N, C-alpha and C positions, 0 to 999 in steps of 0.2 A: 504468283502472289508477290506483292511489293516487299522490298527489303525492309526488315524490321529496324526500328529505331533503337537507341541505346536502352531506354527504360523497358522496352518490350523484351530485348535480349536478357536484361537483368531479371525480369519477371520470369521468363522461361527457365533461366538457370536456377532461380530460387524454387520454382515449382518442381523442377526435376529433382533437386536436392530433397525437397519435402517428400516426394514420392518414394525416393530411395530410403529415406529414414522410415517412412511408414512401412515399406515392404520389408525392411530389415527387422522390424519389430513384430511383424505379423506372424502368427502361427501358421504353419504350412497348411493345416486343414481349414483355416478360416479365410485366408486370402483367396479371392476369386470364387468363394463359395456362393452358390446361387441363393442361399438363405440369408446371407449376410446383408446388412444395410449398406455396407461399403465394399468397394472392390478390394481394398487393401486389408479388409478384415478388422478384427478388434485389437490388433497389435498385441496379441498374447494377453488380452484382458486389460491392457493399459488404457485403451481408449474409453472403456466403460468407467474405469476408475477416475479418469480425468473429468468425464461428464458428471459423475457423482460429486466431484470436488468443485464443480461449477465452470468447467472449461470444456467447450464443445468445439472441436476443430473441424471445419468443413472445407471440402474441396470438391469442385464439380466441373463438368464440361458439357457444353452444348455445341453440336456441329450440325449444319444444315446444308443440303445440296439442293439446287434448283436448276432444272433443265427445261429449255423452251422446246416443247414438242411440236407446236403448231401456232401460227399466227404471231401476233405482236407487231411491233414497229420494225424490227429486224428479224426476219425468219431464218437467218443463218444460224443453224442449230449449234448450241454449245451447252456446257454445264458450268455453274459457278458454285464455289464453296465458301462458306463463312462460318466462323466459330467464336466461342467465348470461353475463356478459361477463368476458373476461380480456384486455383490449385494451392492448397496449403496456406491460405492467407485470410480465411474468414474465421473469426473467433466469436463465440457467444460466451459471455462471462456472467455467471450468477454471482454478483458481488456479496450477496448475503452469505453464501457458502464460503466464499473466499476470505472476506474480511469482516463478516458480521454486519454488513449494511443491509438492513431489512428492506425487502421488496424493491431491490434495485438491480438493473441489468445494464450491460454495456455491450457494444458490438463494433467490430471493425471488419470491413470487407474490401478487397481489391479485386478488380476485374480487368481482363485484357481481351480485346476483340481484334480479329483479323479477317482477311478474306475479301471477296467481291460479291456483288449482288446481281442476279439475273435480271432484276426489274429495271435497273437504271437505263440500260441502252438497248436491251433486246425486247423487253415487253412494252416499255413506254417510250414515247417520243422524248429524246433527251431535252428538247426545248420546253417540255411541260412536265416530264417525269411521270411516275405513277403516283397515285394517292396512297395506296397501301404498298406492301412489299411482300414478295413471295418468300423472303427469308427474314423473318422477324428479328433474328439475332444480329443482323448486319446494322452497322451505323455507329456514329459518334467517334470515328477515327481508329486507326491501328495504334493503340497506345494503352498503357496501364493507367487505370483510374482508381482513385479513392472513392468508392461507391457508398460506403457507410462508415460513419465515425460518430457514434452517439451514446448518450447515457439516458436511461429510462427509469422512472421511479413511480411507484403506486402509493397514493395517499388515501386516507379515509377508508381503511379496511378494503382497499382495492377498487373503490368506486371511481376515484380520480387517478388518471394515468397521464403523466407528463413525459414527453420525449424531446430531447434537445441535442443539437449537434449538426452533423452534415448527413443529409439523406434526401430522397426525392419524394415528391407528392404521391406518386403512384403506389408507394409502399403502404399507405394508410387510407388514401382517398381514391374513390373510383377504382379500387383494387379488383383484379380479375385474374384467374389462373391462366396458364399458357399451355393448353392441351392441343393446340393447332400450330401450324407453321406459318400461315399467312398472318401478317400483322393485324389485319382487320378483326381477327378473332383472338388476339393474344395480348394480355396485359391491360393496363390502364388506357382506355381509349381517349380520354380527354387529352392526354399528352400527345397522342398521334395527330390530333386535329387542332388543338389550341396553338396556333402558329407562334413559335419563338418565345413562348412564355412558360409553358409547363414542360419540364424536362424529365422524361422517363429514364429508367435504368439504362445504362450504368452511370449517368451523370448525377452528382450530388450537389446540394445547395445548403447554405447555412439555413437552419430551419428550427421551428418550434411547433410541436403538435400537442394539443390538450384534449383529452377524451374523458367523458363522464358517463359511467354506466348507470343509466336510470333504472333499469331492471336487468336481470340476467340475460334477457333476450333483446334488449334495446339500449342503444347508446347514441350520444351526440358528440361530435368532435369539431374542432376548429384548428386551423393551422396558419402559419406565416412562413413564407419561403422567399429567400432572397432571389430576385430575378436578375441574373448576371450573365449575359450572353458570352462574355469572355471565357466562361468556364467550358464552353463548347470547343474552344480553340485547341489545336494540337499543342501539346506541351503543358497544358494547364490542368492536367488530370489530378494534380495534388494542390491546386490553388486554394488557399484558405483565407486570403484577404478579400476585402470588399471592393477593391478597385474595379471599375467597370460596371458597378451596380446601376440598374435602370429603374428599379422599383421593387415592389413586393407583391407576391401572389398570395391571396387570402382565400382558401377553400373552407367551406363548412359542409357538414354532411350528417344525415340521420341514417342509422343502420339498424335493421330489424332482422333477427335470426331465429325465426320460429321453427317448430316442428309441425309439419302437416302430415297427418296420418303416421306420426312417429318417424317421418323422414325429414332430413335437414333442408333448410332453405336460407337464403340471405337476400335482403331487399335493401337497396341503397338509393337515396336521392340526395343530390348535392348541388352546390352553386360555387362558382369561383369568380373572383374579380382581381384583375391586375391593375396596380397603381401606376405602371409605367406608361409613358406616352406611346401611342400606337398610330401609325399612318392610316389614313382613309384609303380604301381600295380604289376609289375613282375620282373624288373631288380634290381640286387644288385648294390653295389657301384662300381663294376668292369664291369658292363654291362652284367653280366651273369644272369641266372635264380636263383633268391634268394631262391625259394622253394627247389632247388637242392643243392645249395652251402651252405645254412645256413647263409650266410653273410647278414648284414643289407641292407635294401632296399635303393636304390638310392633316394636322395632327390632333388626335383625340387624347384626352387626359387619362383614359383607362380603357380596358376592354373586359368582357365578362362572358359567362356561359353557364350552362347547367347540365346535369346528367341524371340518368336513371339506369340502375343495374338490377336485374332479377336473376337469381339462381335458385332452382328448386329440384330436388329429387322427386320424381313422380312415382316410381315403382321400386319394389325390391325384387330379388330373383329367388323364388322358392323360399321366401322368408329370410334371405340373407341380405341385410341392408347395405353391405359393402358392394353389392352388385345391383344393377338396375338402370332404368332410364332417367337421365338428368336433362333438364332444359335450362337454357340461359338466354338472356336477351340484354342488349346494350342499346342505349340511345344517348346522343349528346347533341346539344344545340348551342350555337355560338353567335357572337356579336356580328350582325350583318354589315355593320359599317367598316369593320377592321379585319375580320377573319376570312381566310381563303375558303375554308370548308365551313358552311353555315349549319349543316346538320348531317348526322350519321346514325344508322340503325343496323343492328345485326341480330340474328337468331341462330342458336346452335343447339344441337341434340347430341348427347354423348351417352352411349350404353356401355356401362362397365361390367365386365364379366359376361360377355354374350354367349360364351360356350363353356359347358361344364369341363371340357378338357383344357380350357384356357381361362380360368376364372379371374385372372388379374389383367387380362388384355382389355382393350376398349376400342370401340368404333365410334367415329364422330363425323358429323356433317354440319356445315355452317353456311350461312347466307348473309351477305353484308351489302349495304348501299351507302355510298359516300357522295354527297352532293356538294358541288362547287358553288359558291356564292354567285348569284346572277350578276353582281357588280364586276366580278372578275372577267366574266365573258364579255360584258359590255365594254370594259376597259380595253380588252384585247382587240375587239372590233374597231374601236376608235383609234387604237395605236396602228393597226394595219392600214386604216384609211389615211391617217396622218403621214405614214411612211410610204403610201402609195404601193402597198404590197397586197396582191390578191391571190398569188400562187402559193398553195400550201407547202410545196416543196422548196420554196425560197428559204434560205437560212435566216433571213430577217423577219419571216412571218411569225406572228404570235398565235399558236394553236388556240382554238376556242374550246373551252372546257365546260362540261356540264355534270354528268353523273357517271361514276365508276361503280361496277358491281363485281364483288368477289365471291367465289364459291370454293369450298374445300371439302373433300371426302378423304378421311384418313383411317388408318388402323394402327393402334398402338400395341406393339408386341412387347410384352413384359418378359424379356429374356431372363433377367435375374432381378433380385430386389434392388440392385444398384445400376441396372442397365435397361433402358427402354429404347426401342427402335420404332420409328413411326413413318412408314411410307405413306405418301399422300398424292392426290391429284388435285390441282387447282385450275379453275377457269376464271378468267378475268374478262369482263365485258366492258368495252370502251376504256382501255387502260389510260389512266390520267384524266378520265372524263372526256377524252378526245374521240369523237365518233369516226374520224378518218383513220384511226389506228385499228387494225384487225383485232378481233377477239382472240385471246391467247389461251393455250393449254400448257400448263406447267406440271412437270413431274417433280416431286420433292421427296426428300428423305431427311428426317430429323433424328439425331442421336443424343440421348441424355444419359449422363453417367455421373455417379457419385463415388468419389474416391475415399 
């Protein structure tokens, strides 16, 4: 693992201190109790008291291992580990309880990511990479980031909800749970494929989100997010000024949460538009092939896309609605002139509580298809001709990309209420969409803990 930078060391020191404080205040019979919500327990009842006063301190950890068992670009077998800490630095504040501010909340969250990813050089050709990732928690640098800093208020008896501050689009738009380890089945999928404009967790942006509850089951929302690529740079995890701004991302979404046979579901349809200039994937400023002419790529004044998310519980288990079969599907479609991935689809099934002896475990299986824009493939073909390169093994060869398929089978072991361990197997067909790369089998292990 790479040497940690100063802010990472500081974060770890603060995290360790927070854990020590938590442990010191925990009753012996509550810390590490399987029935507790938190590994460090209720701190002798102090934690519950704080929540009742409007302060909810959260600390969590996610760690993921990926090992290449077979195939891929480099079949020299190894294992990689990546993780994310959120220890003792997340606060939920109910300001009505604290200061008498009606219907108002605020939140601050810091995160720290570390480690390496098996997908970058073992599964995918480094010249093309992979489209998804076998370790979804990897990415956005080994550093501490301010992930959330916002205030939220409800108006009109709760019908109108306004949220302002620093946060990411995927918290409210195109949201999706993370019950898998492969990125193609985890979290907001628009952010994975809307190249360089929609930043998923843990990156935050100056943002405003307005939601209106039309009925108890149906709401509409719109947002505005500062598009600032400099916030991705190392050392800018706490950047709060607007220097480097390129434009604004404007998402809109309709969300319906019905009960079907008394079982919960959620259906989302949305659209986004970025106001920032975006380069064409193939044409130069004169409308010719840029790979052939060598002229700068043509710039478009915006880019856009839309999405659909379906989640529905299909069955209960012997009348227990907390157990049963759930189905989910995602689809995103993107600007064909400017976006590398022009469409993506996935389908997942998760059965919660499959065995009476393990009622809180779950088993999941997922299938995903990620299609690279045809213009990207054509551009690479033209570049290879222009550079007089025909040998795939040449370092200057541009791999031709088409479609990548990802599959995952996992089993979530509910060890305690604060610890879940999820072993999994992943199969990647045409990693990076490059058919010259061998299909790959990856063994994974995901650990999720709440302190």
